[in-house]
N, C-alpha and C positions, 0 to 999 in steps of 0.2 A: 828684164824685170818688169818693164812697163806692160808687156803682154800678159805676164802672170797676174799683175795687179788688176788689169782690165778683166781678166777671166774671173778672178776672185769676186770683184765687185759685181760683175754681170751675174754670177751664180747667186748673189744675194738679191737679184732683181733690182739693182740700183745702178746709178752712173756716178762717175767721178765728179765731185763738187769741191768747192773751197771749204776748208775746215771751219765748222761752227758747231754749236751745241745741238741744234736741231738735226743736222746731218749725222752727228755722232749718235744721237738717240735712234735715228732710223737704221743706222748700221748695226747697232746692238739688237734692235728688235728683229730685223731681218736675219741676222746671224743666228739668233736663238730659234727662229722658225725654220731655218734652212739647214743648220749644222748640228748634228746630235752630239750629246755627251755620251761616250761609250767606252767600254774597256776591251772590246774585241780586238781593236787595233793595237791596244797596249800589249796584249799577249803576243801578237804578231811581231811587234818591234822588239820585245824581249827575246824572242826565239831566233829572229832572222836578221836583225839590223844592228850594226855597231853603234849608230847614233840613237839616242832615246827620243829626241824631238825631231820630227821631219822638217826639212827645209820648206820654205814657202812654196817652192815649185812642187815638191813631193806632196805636200799637204793638199794643195788644190787638185793635183792629179788624182790622189786617192779619194778625195771628196767627190769629184765628178764621176769617177768610174766605179768606186766601191761604196759610196755613200758613208765613208768613215769620217768621223770627226776626231774624237780623242777625249782624254781627260784634261784636267785643268791646265797642265803644263803645255801640252800640244795646242789646245784651243786658245788659251790666252796669249801664249808666246807668238803664235802665228797671227792672231788678231792684232797684236801690238805691231808686228811687222807691217801688216796692211795699213794700220793707222799712221805709222811713220811715213810710209810711202805716199800717203794721202795728205801729209803735211801736219799731222797732229803731233804735239810734243808728248811722248809717252815713256813712262818708266814702269818698272815692276815693283810690287809690294809683297812682302811675305805675310801670309795668313796662317795662323796656327790653329790646329795642327794640319800639316801636310797639304797646304793649298797655296795658290799664287793668284794675286789679282793685279789690276792695272791702275796706275795713277795717270790720268790724262789731263793735260793743261790746255784750257781754251780761254782766250781773252782774259788772262790773268787769274783764272779760277781753276782749282784742282778738283777733279771728279774721280770717284771710285767707279771702275768699270769691271764687269766680270761676266764673260760669256762661257766660263768653264766650270760652273758650279752645278749645272743641271737644275738651276733654279730660275724662276721668272723675275730676274733682276733686269727688267725691260728698259731701264733708262740709266743714264749716268747720275750718280748720287754725289752731290756737293757736301761731303761729310762735315766740313768746317762751317757750313752755313748755320747749323743749329745742332743741339746736342742729341736729337732723336729724329730719325726718319723712319717712316713706316710705308712699306710697299705691300700690295695685295695682288694675288693672282692664283687661279687654279686651286682654290681652297686653302691657299697658303698665305701666311702673314710673315713678312721678313722685316725685322726691326734692327736698325743700325743705332747703336747707342755709344756716345763718347764715354770712355772709361778713364782716360788720362789724356795728357796733352797730345800725344801722337799714337793713341791706341783707341780702336773702335771695335765694339763687339757686333757680330752678326748673329742674330737669334732667329732661326727658322721655326715657325710654329704652325701646327695644324690642329684645328678645333680647339684653339686656345692653349694647346700644350706644346712646349718646346721639344723638338726632336733632334736638333743639332745646334751647337754654338761654336763659333770660331772667333778668333781675335786678330784684327788687322793691325799690323805694325805700319803706321802711316809715314814711312820713310822711303824715299825713292831708291831703288836698287837697279843695277844692270843685270843682264841675263847671266853674265859670268858669276855674279854674286849669288845666283840661284842654283848653280851647278850641283852643289851638295844636296840641295832639296830635291832636285830632279832625280839624281841617282838614288836617293833614299826612297823615292816613290816607287822605284822598280825593285826594291829588295824582295827577294823570293822567300818570304817568311810568313808563317801563319798569322802573325799579328799585323800584317800589312793588308788591310781589307780589300783594296783595289786589285790585289794580286790573288785573291781567293774567291772572287765572285764575278759574275757577268752582270754588268749594269748597262742600261741604255736609256737615255731620256730624250724625248722628242716633243717639241711643241708644234701643234698643227692647228691653226685657227684658234678656236676656243677650247681645244682639247690638249691635255698633256698625257703622253704615253710613257709610263715609267716601268721599265723591266728590271727585276732583281731575281736573277737565276730563273726558276721555273714560273715565277709569278709576274703577271702583267697587270698593272693598275692603270685604269683609264679615268682620268680626272677632268672634270669641267668646273666651271665656276659654281655649279649647283650640286653636283653629285659625284660619287666615286663608285666605279665598278671594278671588281677584281676577278682575274681569271687565273686558275691554277692549271698548268699544263704538265701532265704526268708522263707523256710519251715524248721521245725525242722528235718524232715525225711531226706531231701536233705543234710542238714548240718551234721547230725549225720553220714550218710553214707560216706560223703566226708572226714570228720575228721577221721573216723575209717580207711578209705583206706590210708590216708596220714600218720597218726601218730600211728595207731594201738591201740588206746584207747578203753576200753571196754564200753558197753552200760551204765551201772549204774553210773559210775563216770561222764559221760557226762550229763546224766539226772540230777544228783545231782548238777553239776556245773551250769546248766541252772536254776534249782530251787533256788539255792543259790542266784543268781543274781536277780531273779524275786522277791524273798522275800525281797529284798532290793531296789526294785523299778526300777530295770534295766531289762526290758522285751525285749528279743532278737527276739521272734517270737509271732505272734498273737495267 
């Protein structure tokens, strides 16, 4: 396990340190810059693997050789495993609908941590410190607001308009208590959006690359460019250039959607 942790930390261009808030923030920032949010591997795990969340060893192996990250469950669960190995006290929290975040305790304080939302939450957020926190990045505003004693809303906004809201249940849970949520996220149903679209989010320097099916948005702090890819070849080449994914998983993802009535290309 020590070798796996060392490999994980090195992949983030960091070294092992004693747990503290500054180190936690750097781990989060480097993770968001090095590990993508993506659904390509989700389809692979649904089709070929018995377990839904890869082990820490499998996660880092696929990250190094296939550039896979995952969706919230894979990313946050394996980041939690890393944090625990590094000495951080870490639990899971349920986020409605269909999401999972982390509660990380450092020096007697509890922080919300989330590297699995495809969002620029680049630092640990001490939710209980005040009733409202505002983060900014890549043209996005992320507002955390206390709604009740143990509930906090996450409101993601672009150009002043809210485009998604979720509700954090600020109660620590074990991974076993999240098993039903994990299985539900893999339900092969039309109303489960992550099983009916290809998504990939990668932060690189001052740029965010956001893929949703055939459309790639390239966002900086100042502007937004959008590219529509109408042929599979153009799409594959662009996705490989931006994210580094291999040919076969991309073909499999497109076929997976096509078999379910979602045709991306003629």
